[in-house]
C-alpha positions in Angstrom: 127.1 40.3 112.5 124.4 42.8 113.5 121.2 42.3 111.4 118.5 44.9 110.8 115.4 44.4 113.0 112.3 43.5 111.0 109.1 45.4 111.9 105.6 44.0 112.1 104.9 40.4 111.1 108.2 39.8 109.3 111.4 37.8 109.7 114.8 38.4 108.2 116.0 35.3 106.2 119.4 34.6 104.6 118.9 32.6 101.4 120.5 29.2 101.2 123.5 28.7 98.9 124.6 25.3 97.7 128.4 25.1 97.3 130.1 22.5 95.1 133.9 23.1 95.5 134.2 26.8 94.8 131.2 27.0 92.5 127.8 28.1 93.7 125.3 25.7 92.2 121.8 27.0 91.4 119.0 25.2 93.2 115.5 25.8 91.9 114.1 25.7 95.4 116.9 27.9 97.0 114.9 31.1 96.3 112.2 29.9 98.7 114.3 28.4 101.4 116.5 30.0 103.9 117.7 30.5 107.5 115.9 32.8 109.9 118.6 35.3 111.2 116.3 37.9 112.9 112.7 38.1 114.0 110.5 41.1 114.6 110.0 42.2 118.2 106.6 43.7 117.3 105.1 40.6 115.6 101.6 39.6 116.8 101.9 36.1 115.3 104.1 33.2 116.4 107.6 33.5 114.9 110.0 30.7 114.0 113.2 30.5 116.1 116.4 32.2 115.0 118.6 29.7 113.2 115.9 27.4 111.9 115.5 26.7 108.2 112.2 27.7 106.6 110.3 27.4 103.3 108.3 30.4 102.3 106.0 31.7 99.6 107.8 33.3 96.7 105.4 36.4 96.6 105.5 37.4 100.3 109.1 38.6 100.4 111.3 41.7 99.7 115.0 41.5 99.0 117.2 43.8 101.1 121.0 44.4 101.5 122.7 43.9 104.8 125.6 46.2 105.4 128.9 44.4 105.6 127.7 41.2 103.9 127.8 41.3 100.1 128.2 37.5 99.7 124.7 36.6 100.9 121.2 37.5 99.8 118.7 38.5 102.5 114.9 38.7 102.4 112.2 40.2 104.6 109.6 37.5 104.7 106.0 38.0 105.9 105.2 35.5 108.7 102.0 34.6 106.9 104.1 33.4 104.0 106.1 30.8 105.9 105.0 27.4 104.7 107.2 25.1 106.7 110.0 24.9 109.3 112.5 22.4 107.8 
């Protein structure tokens, strides 16, 4: 899948989903954890590698839609808001 390229000090993150059979189970921490799927080429800060799991601050993000993928939620996350690489 081709992901949009973040600009500036941002990464594109796919939110984690917890599956139990065919039911998606809500996780209180799932809204602040996800997988890095694209990093900005113009970032002037160190970026996490694509494919790693991160935890990020809840207030330094913006939800976006990725064309062709209606099943997942995606966020643009400020690099400064990344709290941990899991």
